PDB file as gemmi writes it, atoms N, CA and C in Angstrom:
CRYST1    1.000    1.000    1.000  90.00  90.00  90.00 P 1                      
ATOM      1  N   LEU A   1      17.919 -18.561  -2.541  1.00  0.00           N  
ATOM      2  CA  LEU A   1      17.153 -19.971  -2.696  1.00  0.00           C  
ATOM      3  C   LEU A   1      17.257 -20.171  -4.190  1.00  0.00           C  
ATOM      4  N   LYS A   2      17.121 -21.434  -4.335  1.00  0.00           N  
ATOM      5  CA  LYS A   2      17.077 -21.823  -5.925  1.00  0.00           C  
ATOM      6  C   LYS A   2      15.904 -22.964  -6.079  1.00  0.00           C  
ATOM      7  N   CYS A   3      15.439 -22.745  -7.354  1.00  0.00           N  
ATOM      8  CA  CYS A   3      14.474 -23.888  -7.934  1.00  0.00           C  
ATOM      9  C   CYS A   3      15.141 -25.058  -7.686  1.00  0.00           C  
ATOM     10  N   PRO A   4      14.154 -26.223  -7.032  1.00  0.00           N  
ATOM     11  CA  PRO A   4      14.645 -27.519  -7.088  1.00  0.00           C  
ATOM     12  C   PRO A   4      14.761 -28.183  -8.536  1.00  0.00           C  
ATOM     13  N   GLU A   5      13.965 -27.761  -9.129  1.00  0.00           N  
ATOM     14  CA  GLU A   5      13.822 -28.221 -10.536  1.00  0.00           C  
ATOM     15  C   GLU A   5      14.968 -27.736 -11.764  1.00  0.00           C  
ATOM     16  N   CYS A   6      14.985 -26.560 -11.696  1.00  0.00           N  
ATOM     17  CA  CYS A   6      16.000 -26.094 -12.607  1.00  0.00           C  
ATOM     18  C   CYS A   6      17.357 -25.361 -12.007  1.00  0.00           C  
ATOM     19  N   GLY A   7      17.345 -25.274 -10.861  1.00  0.00           N  
ATOM     20  CA  GLY A   7      18.708 -24.687 -10.024  1.00  0.00           C  
ATOM     21  C   GLY A   7      18.696 -22.915 -10.030  1.00  0.00           C  
ATOM     22  N   ALA A   8      17.756 -22.452 -11.068  1.00  0.00           N  
ATOM     23  CA  ALA A   8      17.672 -21.310 -11.025  1.00  0.00           C  
ATOM     24  C   ALA A   8      17.504 -20.246 -10.022  1.00  0.00           C  
ATOM     25  N   PRO A   9      18.207 -19.077  -9.438  1.00  0.00           N  
ATOM     26  CA  PRO A   9      17.888 -18.472  -8.306  1.00  0.00           C  
ATOM     27  C   PRO A   9      16.247 -17.760  -8.411  1.00  0.00           C  
ATOM     28  N   TYR A  10      15.779 -17.944  -6.931  1.00  0.00           N  
ATOM     29  CA  TYR A  10      14.434 -17.113  -7.269  1.00  0.00           C  
ATOM     30  C   TYR A  10      14.755 -15.879  -6.533  1.00  0.00           C  
ATOM     31  N   PHE A  11      13.611 -15.033  -6.738  1.00  0.00           N  
ATOM     32  CA  PHE A  11      13.765 -13.533  -6.175  1.00  0.00           C  
ATOM     33  C   PHE A  11      12.588 -13.184  -5.742  1.00  0.00           C  
ATOM     34  N   GLY A  12      12.006 -12.342  -4.611  1.00  0.00           N  
ATOM     35  CA  GLY A  12      10.649 -12.129  -4.304  1.00  0.00           C  
ATOM     36  C   GLY A  12      10.081 -11.254  -5.097  1.00  0.00           C  
ATOM     37  N   THR A  13       8.919 -11.435  -5.120  1.00  0.00           N  
ATOM     38  CA  THR A  13       7.738 -10.746  -6.117  1.00  0.00           C  
ATOM     39  C   THR A  13       6.495 -10.490  -5.525  1.00  0.00           C  
ATOM     40  N   ALA A  14       5.701  -9.947  -6.064  1.00  0.00           N  
ATOM     41  CA  ALA A  14       4.359  -9.628  -5.549  1.00  0.00           C  
ATOM     42  C   ALA A  14       3.437  -8.912  -6.845  1.00  0.00           C  
ATOM     43  N   SER A  15       2.116  -9.856  -6.888  1.00  0.00           N  
ATOM     44  CA  SER A  15       1.178  -9.208  -7.540  1.00  0.00           C  
ATOM     45  C   SER A  15      -0.009  -8.577  -6.661  1.00  0.00           C  
ATOM     46  N   HIS A  16      -0.768  -7.750  -6.817  1.00  0.00           N  
ATOM     47  CA  HIS A  16      -1.579  -6.918  -6.606  1.00  0.00           C  
ATOM     48  C   HIS A  16      -3.026  -6.883  -7.006  1.00  0.00           C  
ATOM     49  N   GLY A  17      -4.021  -7.712  -6.488  1.00  0.00           N  
ATOM     50  CA  GLY A  17      -5.273  -7.668  -6.469  1.00  0.00           C  
ATOM     51  C   GLY A  17      -6.138  -6.430  -6.067  1.00  0.00           C  
ATOM     52  N   LYS A  18      -7.299  -6.532  -6.109  1.00  0.00           N  
ATOM     53  CA  LYS A  18      -8.204  -5.606  -5.560  1.00  0.00           C  
ATOM     54  C   LYS A  18      -7.932  -5.223  -4.012  1.00  0.00           C  
ATOM     55  N   ARG A  19      -7.930  -6.255  -3.159  1.00  0.00           N  
ATOM     56  CA  ARG A  19      -7.858  -6.178  -1.962  1.00  0.00           C  
ATOM     57  C   ARG A  19      -6.595  -6.598  -1.478  1.00  0.00           C  
ATOM     58  N   LEU A  20      -6.040  -7.733  -1.978  1.00  0.00           N  
ATOM     59  CA  LEU A  20      -4.928  -8.630  -1.413  1.00  0.00           C  
ATOM     60  C   LEU A  20      -3.450  -8.263  -2.322  1.00  0.00           C  
ATOM     61  N   VAL A  21      -2.577  -8.375  -1.453  1.00  0.00           N  
ATOM     62  CA  VAL A  21      -1.081  -8.515  -2.087  1.00  0.00           C  
ATOM     63  C   VAL A  21      -0.949  -9.932  -2.030  1.00  0.00           C  
ATOM     64  N   HIS A  22      -0.594 -10.771  -3.215  1.00  0.00           N  
ATOM     65  CA  HIS A  22      -0.119 -11.879  -3.083  1.00  0.00           C  
ATOM     66  C   HIS A  22       1.514 -11.940  -3.664  1.00  0.00           C  
ATOM     67  N   ARG A  23       2.126 -12.416  -2.472  1.00  0.00           N  
ATOM     68  CA  ARG A  23       3.567 -12.439  -2.713  1.00  0.00           C  
ATOM     69  C   ARG A  23       3.984 -13.855  -2.947  1.00  0.00           C  
ATOM     70  N   TYR A  24       5.232 -14.101  -3.888  1.00  0.00           N  
ATOM     71  CA  TYR A  24       5.643 -15.313  -4.422  1.00  0.00           C  
ATOM     72  C   TYR A  24       7.424 -15.189  -4.621  1.00  0.00           C  
ATOM     73  N   TYR A  25       7.992 -16.262  -5.019  1.00  0.00           N  
ATOM     74  CA  TYR A  25       9.326 -16.205  -5.185  1.00  0.00           C  
ATOM     75  C   TYR A  25       9.174 -16.915  -6.861  1.00  0.00           C  
ATOM     76  N   SER A  26      10.078 -16.046  -7.758  1.00  0.00           N  
ATOM     77  CA  SER A  26       9.726 -16.198  -8.949  1.00  0.00           C  
ATOM     78  C   SER A  26      11.421 -16.672  -9.638  1.00  0.00           C  
ATOM     79  N   HIS A  27      11.267 -17.065 -10.619  1.00  0.00           N  
ATOM     80  CA  HIS A  27      12.810 -16.931 -11.431  1.00  0.00           C  
ATOM     81  C   HIS A  27      12.902 -15.858 -11.739  1.00  0.00           C  
ATOM     82  N   ARG A  28      14.163 -15.310 -11.803  1.00  0.00           N  
ATOM     83  CA  ARG A  28      14.718 -13.956 -12.602  1.00  0.00           C  
ATOM     84  C   ARG A  28      14.658 -14.455 -14.300  1.00  0.00           C  
ATOM     85  N   LYS A  29      13.613 -13.840 -15.058  1.00  0.00           N  
ATOM     86  CA  LYS A  29      13.689 -13.701 -16.282  1.00  0.00           C  
ATOM     87  C   LYS A  29      14.662 -12.862 -17.166  1.00  0.00           C  
ATOM     88  N   LEU A  30      15.320 -13.482 -17.742  1.00  0.00           N  
ATOM     89  CA  LEU A  30      16.541 -12.787 -18.624  1.00  0.00           C  
ATOM     90  C   LEU A  30      16.474 -12.678 -19.796  1.00  0.00           C  
ATOM     91  N   VAL A  31      16.304 -11.375 -20.751  1.00  0.00           N  
ATOM     92  CA  VAL A  31      16.161 -11.164 -21.618  1.00  0.00           C  
ATOM     93  C   VAL A  31      16.497 -11.911 -22.688  1.00  0.00           C  
ATOM     94  N   GLY A  32      16.089 -12.468 -23.386  1.00  0.00           N  
ATOM     95  CA  GLY A  32      16.379 -13.603 -24.526  1.00  0.00           C  
ATOM     96  C   GLY A  32      16.410 -14.804 -24.367  1.00  0.00           C  
ATOM     97  N   VAL A  33      16.366 -15.197 -23.141  1.00  0.00           N  
ATOM     98  CA  VAL A  33      16.528 -16.559 -22.794  1.00  0.00           C  
ATOM     99  C   VAL A  33      15.294 -17.189 -22.255  1.00  0.00           C  
ATOM    100  N   PRO A  34      14.706 -18.143 -23.072  1.00  0.00           N  
ATOM    101  CA  PRO A  34      13.198 -18.813 -22.346  1.00  0.00           C  
ATOM    102  C   PRO A  34      13.481 -19.592 -21.311  1.00  0.00           C  
ATOM    103  N   LEU A  35      12.505 -19.372 -20.444  1.00  0.00           N  
ATOM    104  CA  LEU A  35      11.966 -20.000 -19.451  1.00  0.00           C  
ATOM    105  C   LEU A  35      11.349 -21.155 -19.202  1.00  0.00           C  
ATOM    106  N   GLU A  36      12.226 -22.659 -19.495  1.00  0.00           N  
ATOM    107  CA  GLU A  36      11.775 -23.625 -19.488  1.00  0.00           C  
ATOM    108  C   GLU A  36      11.197 -24.531 -18.380  1.00  0.00           C  
ATOM    109  N   CYS A  37      11.456 -24.056 -17.331  1.00  0.00           N  
ATOM    110  CA  CYS A  37      11.385 -24.666 -15.936  1.00  0.00           C  
ATOM    111  C   CYS A  37       9.443 -24.772 -15.612  1.00  0.00           C  
ATOM    112  N   LYS A  38       9.372 -26.016 -15.172  1.00  0.00           N  
ATOM    113  CA  LYS A  38       7.707 -26.003 -15.149  1.00  0.00           C  
ATOM    114  C   LYS A  38       7.424 -25.165 -13.949  1.00  0.00           C  
ATOM    115  N   THR A  39       8.219 -25.230 -12.862  1.00  0.00           N  
ATOM    116  CA  THR A  39       7.978 -24.249 -11.892  1.00  0.00           C  
ATOM    117  C   THR A  39       8.175 -22.813 -11.767  1.00  0.00           C  
ATOM    118  N   LYS A  40       7.356 -22.085 -12.270  1.00  0.00           N  
ATOM    119  CA  LYS A  40       7.426 -20.705 -12.623  1.00  0.00           C  
ATOM    120  C   LYS A  40       7.686 -19.882 -11.427  1.00  0.00           C  
ATOM    121  N   ARG A  41       6.718 -20.053 -10.127  1.00  0.00           N  
ATOM    122  CA  ARG A  41       6.775 -19.273  -9.094  1.00  0.00           C  
ATOM    123  C   ARG A  41       6.369 -20.197  -7.990  1.00  0.00           C  
ATOM    124  N   ILE A  42       6.492 -19.622  -6.502  1.00  0.00           N  
ATOM    125  CA  ILE A  42       6.117 -20.675  -5.466  1.00  0.00           C  
ATOM    126  C   ILE A  42       5.777 -19.434  -4.539  1.00  0.00           C  
ATOM    127  N   SER A  43       4.308 -19.859  -3.724  1.00  0.00           N  
ATOM    128  CA  SER A  43       3.881 -18.949  -2.983  1.00  0.00           C  
ATOM    129  C   SER A  43       5.021 -18.735  -1.794  1.00  0.00           C  
ATOM    130  N   ALA A  44       5.225 -17.238  -1.222  1.00  0.00           N  
ATOM    131  CA  ALA A  44       5.773 -16.957  -0.505  1.00  0.00           C  
ATOM    132  C   ALA A  44       5.541 -17.556   0.868  1.00  0.00           C  
ATOM    133  N   ASP A  45       4.292 -17.504   1.423  1.00  0.00           N  
ATOM    134  CA  ASP A  45       4.025 -17.611   2.375  1.00  0.00           C  
ATOM    135  C   ASP A  45       4.446 -19.385   2.806  1.00  0.00           C  
ATOM    136  N   ALA A  46       4.075 -20.362   1.851  1.00  0.00           N  
ATOM    137  CA  ALA A  46       4.341 -21.594   1.663  1.00  0.00           C  
ATOM    138  C   ALA A  46       5.813 -21.935   1.798  1.00  0.00           C  
ATOM    139  N   LEU A  47       6.723 -21.081   1.320  1.00  0.00           N  
ATOM    140  CA  LEU A  47       7.982 -21.345   0.987  1.00  0.00           C  
ATOM    141  C   LEU A  47       8.581 -20.917   2.321  1.00  0.00           C  
ATOM    142  N   GLU A  48       7.988 -19.952   2.698  1.00  0.00           N  
ATOM    143  CA  GLU A  48       8.534 -19.553   4.256  1.00  0.00           C  
ATOM    144  C   GLU A  48       8.068 -20.232   5.097  1.00  0.00           C  
ATOM    145  N   GLN A  49       7.351 -21.109   5.300  1.00  0.00           N  
ATOM    146  CA  GLN A  49       6.562 -21.664   6.274  1.00  0.00           C  
ATOM    147  C   GLN A  49       7.436 -23.034   6.004  1.00  0.00           C  
ATOM    148  N   ASP A  50       7.827 -23.489   5.061  1.00  0.00           N  
ATOM    149  CA  ASP A  50       8.656 -24.935   4.825  1.00  0.00           C  
ATOM    150  C   ASP A  50      10.085 -24.510   5.466  1.00  0.00           C  
ATOM    151  N   ILE A  51      10.470 -23.371   5.280  1.00  0.00           N  
ATOM    152  CA  ILE A  51      12.117 -23.109   5.541  1.00  0.00           C  
ATOM    153  C   ILE A  51      11.981 -22.723   7.268  1.00  0.00           C  
ATOM    154  N   LEU A  52      10.738 -22.304   8.086  1.00  0.00           N  
ATOM    155  CA  LEU A  52      10.675 -22.364   9.402  1.00  0.00           C  
ATOM    156  C   LEU A  52      10.787 -23.379  10.092  1.00  0.00           C  
ATOM    157  N   ARG A  53       9.810 -24.478   9.374  1.00  0.00           N  
ATOM    158  CA  ARG A  53       9.966 -26.078   9.727  1.00  0.00           C  
ATOM    159  C   ARG A  53      11.263 -26.474   9.581  1.00  0.00           C  
ATOM    160  N   TYR A  54      11.768 -26.323   8.557  1.00  0.00           N  
ATOM    161  CA  TYR A  54      13.101 -26.979   8.564  1.00  0.00           C  
ATOM    162  C   TYR A  54      14.034 -26.482   9.743  1.00  0.00           C  
ATOM    163  N   VAL A  55      14.046 -25.390   9.868  1.00  0.00           N  
ATOM    164  CA  VAL A  55      15.164 -24.425  10.955  1.00  0.00           C  
ATOM    165  C   VAL A  55      14.600 -25.179  12.260  1.00  0.00           C  
ATOM    166  N   GLU A  56      13.463 -25.375  12.544  1.00  0.00           N  
ATOM    167  CA  GLU A  56      13.094 -25.786  13.776  1.00  0.00           C  
ATOM    168  C   GLU A  56      13.603 -27.503  13.669  1.00  0.00           C  
ATOM    169  N   THR A  57      13.586 -28.121  12.762  1.00  0.00           N  
ATOM    170  CA  THR A  57      13.772 -29.390  12.985  1.00  0.00           C  
ATOM    171  C   THR A  57      15.279 -29.634  13.063  1.00  0.00           C  
ATOM    172  N   VAL A  58      16.097 -28.457  12.409  1.00  0.00           N  
ATOM    173  CA  VAL A  58      17.391 -28.480  13.037  1.00  0.00           C  
ATOM    174  C   VAL A  58      17.875 -28.319  14.418  1.00  0.00           C  
ATOM    175  N   LEU A  59      17.145 -27.162  14.820  1.00  0.00           N  
ATOM    176  CA  LEU A  59      17.553 -26.775  15.926  1.00  0.00           C  
ATOM    177  C   LEU A  59      17.212 -27.733  17.068  1.00  0.00           C  
ATOM    178  N   ARG A  60      16.068 -28.794  17.037  1.00  0.00           N  
ATOM    179  CA  ARG A  60      15.518 -29.596  17.721  1.00  0.00           C  
ATOM    180  C   ARG A  60      16.574 -30.785  17.911  1.00  0.00           C  
ATOM    181  N   ARG A  61      17.581 -31.199  16.939  1.00  0.00           N  
ATOM    182  CA  ARG A  61      18.345 -32.542  16.910  1.00  0.00           C  
ATOM    183  C   ARG A  61      19.161 -32.477  18.587  1.00  0.00           C  
ATOM    184  N   ASP A  62      19.262 -33.703  18.710  1.00  0.00           N  
ATOM    185  CA  ASP A  62      20.075 -33.747  19.808  1.00  0.00           C  
ATOM    186  C   ASP A  62      21.414 -33.109  19.798  1.00  0.00           C  
ATOM    187  N   GLY A  63      21.922 -32.463  20.592  1.00  0.00           N  
ATOM    188  CA  GLY A  63      23.322 -31.917  20.600  1.00  0.00           C  
ATOM    189  C   GLY A  63      23.611 -30.883  19.760  1.00  0.00           C  
ATOM    190  N   TYR A  64      22.203 -30.319  18.842  1.00  0.00           N  
ATOM    191  CA  TYR A  64      22.815 -29.428  18.028  1.00  0.00           C  
ATOM    192  C   TYR A  64      23.330 -28.318  18.668  1.00  0.00           C  
ATOM    193  N   LEU A  65      22.391 -27.459  19.465  1.00  0.00           N  
ATOM    194  CA  LEU A  65      22.836 -26.518  20.346  1.00  0.00           C  
ATOM    195  C   LEU A  65      24.230 -26.652  20.995  1.00  0.00           C  
ATOM    196  N   ASP A  66      24.196 -27.646  21.861  1.00  0.00           N  
ATOM    197  CA  ASP A  66      25.480 -27.945  22.559  1.00  0.00           C  
ATOM    198  C   ASP A  66      26.697 -27.839  21.529  1.00  0.00           C  
ATOM    199  N   GLY A  67      26.805 -28.241  20.365  1.00  0.00           N  
ATOM    200  CA  GLY A  67      27.638 -28.324  19.573  1.00  0.00           C  
ATOM    201  C   GLY A  67      28.054 -26.634  19.025  1.00  0.00           C  
ATOM    202  N   ILE A  68      27.212 -25.993  19.029  1.00  0.00           N  
ATOM    203  CA  ILE A  68      27.372 -24.536  18.943  1.00  0.00           C  
ATOM    204  C   ILE A  68      27.945 -23.789  19.917  1.00  0.00           C  
ATOM    205  N   GLU A  69      27.618 -24.345  21.193  1.00  0.00           N  
ATOM    206  CA  GLU A  69      28.128 -23.780  22.276  1.00  0.00           C  
ATOM    207  C   GLU A  69      29.434 -23.949  22.606  1.00  0.00           C  
ATOM    208  N   MET A  70      30.033 -25.143  22.440  1.00  0.00           N  
ATOM    209  CA  MET A  70      31.131 -25.825  22.575  1.00  0.00           C  
ATOM    210  C   MET A  70      31.989 -24.958  21.482  1.00  0.00           C  
ATOM    211  N   ASN A  71      31.711 -24.937  20.022  1.00  0.00           N  
ATOM    212  CA  ASN A  71      32.135 -23.988  18.892  1.00  0.00           C  
ATOM    213  C   ASN A  71      32.473 -22.791  19.471  1.00  0.00           C  
ATOM    214  N   LEU A  72      31.434 -22.437  19.993  1.00  0.00           N  
ATOM    215  CA  LEU A  72      31.721 -20.643  20.499  1.00  0.00           C  
ATOM    216  C   LEU A  72      32.872 -20.304  21.719  1.00  0.00           C  
ATOM    217  N   GLU A  73      32.866 -21.523  22.444  1.00  0.00           N  
ATOM    218  CA  GLU A  73      33.859 -21.438  23.652  1.00  0.00           C  
ATOM    219  C   GLU A  73      35.302 -21.593  23.054  1.00  0.00           C  
ATOM    220  N   LYS A  74      35.051 -22.779  22.128  1.00  0.00           N  
ATOM    221  CA  LYS A  74      36.672 -22.684  21.509  1.00  0.00           C  
ATOM    222  C   LYS A  74      37.245 -21.321  20.721  1.00  0.00           C  
ATOM    223  N   ALA A  75      36.337 -20.916  20.071  1.00  0.00           N  
ATOM    224  CA  ALA A  75      36.389 -19.548  19.081  1.00  0.00           C  
ATOM    225  C   ALA A  75      36.960 -18.320  20.064  1.00  0.00           C  
ATOM    226  N   THR A  76      36.165 -18.302  21.333  1.00  0.00           N  
ATOM    227  CA  THR A  76      36.643 -17.013  22.310  1.00  0.00           C  
ATOM    228  C   THR A  76      37.617 -17.441  23.223  1.00  0.00           C  
ATOM    229  N   GLY A  77      37.950 -18.600  23.139  1.00  0.00           N  
ATOM    230  CA  GLY A  77      39.013 -18.858  24.299  1.00  0.00           C  
ATOM    231  C   GLY A  77      38.347 -19.669  25.367  1.00  0.00           C  
TER     232      GLY A  77                                                      
END                                                                             
């Protein structure tokens, strides 16, 4: 996953409160390289929900799964 603003890769991270663990995706901080992007981190729950919605949209496109099936049949003979 990459940041839509600067293109830097995201990695999973978490912060721990008294009762909860908050999961995020953040930029990898490089020593000596300032992070100038405004999008420092994004909620893991929000991002993962967006990804699931996108995958569902793709899978529901007319003919999408039929196309996969045809490609599998061609590949396996």
